C-alpha positions as CSV (number, residue, x, y, z in Angstrom):
1,M,0.0,0.0,0.0
2,L,2.8,2.4,0.9
3,K,4.5,1.7,-2.4
4,Y,1.2,2.5,-4.3
5,V,0.8,5.8,-2.5
6,A,4.4,6.8,-3.2
7,T,3.9,6.0,-6.9
8,A,0.7,8.0,-7.1
9,L,2.3,11.0,-5.5
10,T,5.2,10.8,-7.9
11,A,2.8,10.7,-10.8
12,L,1.0,13.8,-9.5
13,A,4.3,15.6,-9.1
14,V,5.2,14.9,-12.7
15,L,1.7,16.0,-14.0
16,G,1.9,19.1,-11.9
17,G,5.2,20.1,-13.6
18,C,3.5,19.8,-17.0
19,S,0.5,22.1,-16.3
20,P,-0.3,24.4,-19.2
21,S,1.0,27.9,-19.3
22,N,-0.6,31.1,-20.5
23,Q,2.6,32.1,-22.2
24,P,3.1,31.2,-25.9
25,A,5.2,28.2,-26.9
26,G,8.8,29.0,-26.6
27,T,8.4,31.8,-24.0
28,P,11.1,31.5,-21.3
29,T,9.8,30.1,-18.0
30,A,11.0,30.5,-14.4
31,D,14.5,29.2,-13.9
32,G,15.5,26.4,-11.5
33,N,15.4,28.8,-8.6
34,G,11.8,29.9,-9.3
35,A,12.8,33.4,-10.7
36,P,10.5,34.7,-13.4
37,P,11.9,35.3,-16.9
38,T,13.8,38.5,-17.4
39,A,12.7,41.4,-19.6
40,A,15.5,40.5,-22.0
41,Q,14.3,36.9,-22.2
42,L,10.7,38.0,-22.8
43,A,11.9,40.4,-25.5
44,N,13.7,37.6,-27.3
45,A,10.9,35.1,-27.1
46,P,9.4,34.0,-30.4
47,I,6.1,35.7,-31.6
48,P,3.2,33.2,-31.4
49,S,1.0,32.4,-34.3
50,Q,-2.3,33.2,-32.5
51,I,-3.8,35.3,-29.7
52,T,-6.6,33.9,-27.5
53,G,-9.0,35.8,-25.3
54,T,-12.0,35.6,-23.0
55,V,-14.7,38.2,-23.1
56,T,-17.1,39.1,-20.2
57,L,-19.5,42.0,-19.5
58,R,-19.0,44.3,-16.5
59,A,-22.7,44.6,-16.0
60,P,-25.0,41.5,-16.6
61,A,-27.1,41.8,-19.8
62,V,-29.0,39.5,-22.1
63,I,-27.3,39.2,-25.5
64,N,-29.6,38.4,-28.4
65,P,-28.8,35.6,-30.9
66,G,-27.0,37.0,-33.9
67,A,-25.0,39.6,-31.9
68,K,-21.5,40.0,-33.5
69,L,-18.2,39.7,-31.6
70,T,-15.2,41.3,-33.3
71,A,-11.6,41.3,-32.2
72,Q,-8.8,43.2,-33.9
73,L,-5.1,43.3,-33.4
74,V,-3.6,46.7,-34.1
75,D,-0.5,48.8,-33.5
76,V,-1.4,51.2,-30.7
77,A,0.1,54.0,-32.7
78,Q,-1.6,53.1,-36.0
79,Q,-5.0,51.7,-34.9
80,D,-6.6,52.3,-38.4
81,I,-4.3,49.4,-39.7
82,V,-5.7,46.0,-38.7
83,I,-3.0,43.3,-38.4
84,A,-5.3,40.5,-37.6
85,Q,-9.1,40.2,-37.1
86,S,-11.8,37.7,-36.1
87,S,-15.5,38.2,-36.3
88,E,-18.3,35.8,-35.4
89,D,-22.0,35.7,-34.6
90,V,-22.7,34.6,-31.0
91,S,-25.7,32.6,-30.1
92,T,-25.1,32.1,-26.3
93,Q,-24.6,34.3,-23.3
94,P,-21.1,35.5,-22.2
95,P,-18.4,34.7,-21.4
96,Y,-17.1,34.3,-25.0
97,Q,-13.8,33.0,-26.3
98,F,-12.0,34.1,-29.5
99,T,-8.9,33.2,-31.4
100,L,-6.9,35.6,-33.5
101,P,-4.6,33.8,-36.0
102,L,-1.7,36.1,-37.0
103,E,1.5,36.2,-39.0
104,P,4.5,36.5,-36.6
105,G,6.5,38.2,-39.3
106,R,4.2,41.2,-39.2
107,I,5.1,41.9,-35.6
108,D,7.8,44.4,-34.7
109,K,9.1,43.7,-31.2
110,T,10.0,47.3,-30.7
111,R,6.3,48.4,-31.0
112,V,3.2,48.1,-28.8
113,Y,0.2,46.1,-29.9
114,V,-3.3,45.9,-28.4
115,V,-6.4,43.9,-29.1
116,N,-9.6,45.9,-29.6
117,V,-12.8,43.9,-28.9
118,L,-16.4,45.0,-29.8
119,L,-19.7,43.3,-29.2
120,T,-22.6,44.6,-31.3
121,D,-26.1,43.6,-30.4
122,G,-28.6,45.5,-32.6
123,E,-28.1,49.2,-31.8
124,R,-26.3,48.3,-28.5
125,R,-22.5,48.3,-28.5
126,Y,-20.3,46.9,-25.8
127,V,-16.8,48.4,-25.7
128,Q,-13.6,48.1,-23.7
129,A,-12.9,50.4,-20.8
130,L,-9.2,49.5,-20.9
131,Q,-6.8,48.5,-23.7
132,S,-5.4,45.0,-23.8
133,P,-1.7,44.9,-24.7
134,V,-0.3,41.7,-26.2
135,L,2.8,40.1,-27.7
136,T,5.6,42.7,-27.0
137,G,7.0,44.4,-23.9
138,G,6.5,41.3,-21.8
139,A,2.8,40.9,-22.7
140,G,1.6,37.4,-23.5
141,N,-0.8,36.1,-26.1
142,T,-3.7,35.3,-23.8
143,I,-6.0,38.1,-22.5
144,E,-9.2,38.7,-20.5
145,V,-11.4,41.5,-21.8
146,V,-14.2,43.2,-19.9
147,L,-16.8,45.1,-21.9
148,N,-19.0,48.0,-20.9
149,S,-22.4,48.9,-22.4
150,E,-22.4,52.0,-24.6
151,A,-25.5,54.2,-24.9
152,T,-27.4,53.8,-28.1
153,P,-28.1,56.7,-30.4
154,G,-31.7,56.7,-29.2
155,E,-30.6,56.8,-25.6
156,N,-28.3,59.7,-26.3
157,L,-31.1,61.6,-28.1
158,K,-33.5,61.1,-25.3
159,E,-30.9,62.5,-22.9
160,D,-30.3,65.5,-25.2
161,F,-34.1,66.1,-25.3
162,N,-34.4,66.1,-21.5
163,K,-31.4,68.4,-21.1
164,L,-32.9,70.8,-23.6
165,K,-36.3,70.8,-21.9
166,A,-34.6,71.5,-18.5
167,H,-33.0,74.7,-19.9
168,I,-36.1,76.3,-21.6
169,G,-36.5,78.5,-18.6
170,G,-33.5,80.5,-19.7
171,M,-34.7,80.9,-23.3
172,K,-36.9,83.5,-25.0
173,R,-40.6,82.5,-24.8
174,I,-43.2,83.0,-27.4
175,Q,-46.8,81.8,-27.3
176,D,-50.1,81.9,-29.2
177,S,-53.5,80.1,-29.5
178,F,-56.2,79.8,-32.1
179,L,-59.5,78.1,-32.9
180,D,-60.3,76.1,-36.1
181,G,-63.8,74.9,-35.9
182,D,-64.0,72.3,-33.1
183,L,-60.2,72.3,-32.7
184,S,-58.7,74.5,-30.0
185,V,-54.9,74.9,-30.0
186,A,-52.6,76.7,-27.5
187,W,-48.8,76.5,-27.7
188,D,-45.6,78.1,-26.4
189,G,-42.1,78.0,-27.9
190,F,-38.6,78.7,-26.7
191,A,-35.8,80.2,-28.7
192,E,-32.0,80.4,-28.0
193,A,-29.8,83.4,-28.7
194,G,-30.1,84.4,-32.3
195,N,-33.8,83.5,-32.4
196,K,-33.2,79.8,-33.0
197,L,-36.4,78.0,-32.1
198,R,-35.4,74.9,-30.1
199,F,-38.5,73.7,-28.2
200,M,-42.3,73.9,-28.4
201,R,-45.2,72.6,-26.3
202,V,-48.5,72.2,-28.2
203,N,-51.8,71.5,-26.4
204,S,-54.9,70.8,-28.5
205,E,-58.5,69.9,-27.8
206,L,-60.9,68.5,-30.4
207,G,-64.6,68.6,-29.6
208,D,-66.4,69.6,-26.4
209,G,-67.1,68.3,-23.0
210,D,-66.4,64.7,-21.9
211,S,-66.1,63.5,-25.5
212,A,-63.3,66.0,-26.3
213,V,-60.0,64.5,-27.5
214,R,-57.0,66.3,-25.8
215,T,-53.4,65.9,-26.8
216,N,-50.1,67.3,-25.5
217,V,-47.0,67.1,-27.6
218,E,-43.5,68.5,-27.0
219,Y,-41.2,69.2,-29.9
220,A,-37.4,69.6,-29.9
221,F,-35.6,71.1,-32.9
222,L,-31.9,71.2,-34.0
223,E,-30.7,73.6,-36.7
224,G,-34.3,74.1,-37.9
225,K,-35.1,70.4,-38.2
226,P,-37.2,68.1,-36.1
227,M,-35.0,66.4,-33.5
228,A,-37.5,64.6,-31.3
229,I,-41.1,64.6,-30.1
230,L,-42.8,63.5,-26.8
231,K,-46.5,62.8,-27.0
232,K,-48.1,62.4,-23.6
233,G,-51.3,60.5,-22.8
234,S,-52.4,57.1,-21.5
235,V,-49.5,55.8,-23.7
236,T,-46.4,58.0,-23.8
237,T,-44.7,58.1,-27.2
238,R,-41.2,59.2,-28.1
239,V,-39.9,59.5,-31.6
240,G,-36.5,61.1,-32.7
241,W,-34.4,61.6,-35.7
242,N,-30.8,62.1,-36.6
243,E,-29.4,64.8,-38.8
244,Q,-30.4,62.8,-41.9
245,G,-34.0,62.5,-40.8
246,E,-33.6,58.8,-40.0
247,V,-35.6,57.5,-37.0
248,I,-33.2,56.6,-34.1
249,L,-35.6,56.8,-31.2
250,N,-38.9,54.9,-31.4
251,E,-40.7,53.8,-28.2
252,K,-44.0,53.7,-26.4
253,S,-44.5,53.3,-22.7
254,N,-46.5,50.1,-23.4
255,G,-43.4,48.5,-25.0
256,E,-44.6,48.9,-28.5
257,T,-43.2,51.2,-31.3
258,V,-44.8,53.5,-33.9
259,S,-45.0,52.4,-37.5
260,D,-43.0,54.0,-40.3
261,E,-46.2,55.9,-41.4
262,E,-46.8,57.2,-37.9
263,A,-43.2,58.3,-37.6
264,K,-43.4,60.2,-40.8
265,A,-46.7,61.8,-39.6
266,F,-45.0,62.9,-36.4
267,Y,-42.1,64.4,-38.4
268,D,-44.5,66.3,-40.7
269,D,-46.3,67.6,-37.6
270,A,-43.0,68.8,-36.1
271,V,-42.2,70.6,-39.4
272,K,-45.6,72.4,-39.2
273,A,-45.1,73.2,-35.5
274,F,-41.7,74.7,-36.3
275,A,-43.1,76.9,-39.1
276,M,-45.9,78.1,-36.7
277,G,-43.4,79.0,-34.1
278,E,-41.0,80.7,-36.5
279,K,-43.8,83.1,-37.6
280,K,-44.0,84.5,-34.0
281,L,-40.3,85.1,-33.6
282,P,-39.0,88.7,-34.0
283,R,-37.8,89.4,-37.5
284,K,-34.0,89.2,-37.8
285,K,-32.6,92.6,-38.9
């Protein structure tokens, strides 16, 4: 029995000495005294033929099937030149693994290289908070990447809308009201310096008494074009556009979205509201 235990312990010791390393093949290891490899040894180590990595998210999030994970190896001083790249659709939840095959001959040991990782899930992007150096200067070829969620264009637009609304108190105010048959409209607008109309609130009522239909819509403008609208009611609706007039914000408080036709109608209404407000602004001299 003692002989069997000794043999097993010897085997474990041998296996322990063969445990895999995160360093690429050929990288100097600790010497017989346990000292780590020197900077000179690391600098002279051969460049590996691939880079491997693990990707996690800093904050938990559900990733939809079809999201794309992209990893690129670049020179930190010339990041527009991609040395190696991998791109794949993911169908599971993180963590993710990736492998970047590369040509060792393209690597200059005197330069600094990093791996840029991007996870794209629809409009949502997950980006690195910190760079991930590899290959040279003592860096290995195995990395762990943590990604942070980046605000979507729609989320940025919603924030810009709220900021603009919070500052209308310091703008020039104009207002008016009118009747058109059963339709009653009252509105006020707000202009920045130079008589640039930026915001309007339009309240309308169609009909009389309990059967009247009342609406309240807020409009934001940028450089004379519709930027976003907020329609209040039992269901709150937000729609917003970029500089090219493309819808980048489309949501309802009940979880639904407006159709393309509805979005166009909102845009046309915003154009009409802007024209109505512009007529009340003092003429530029």
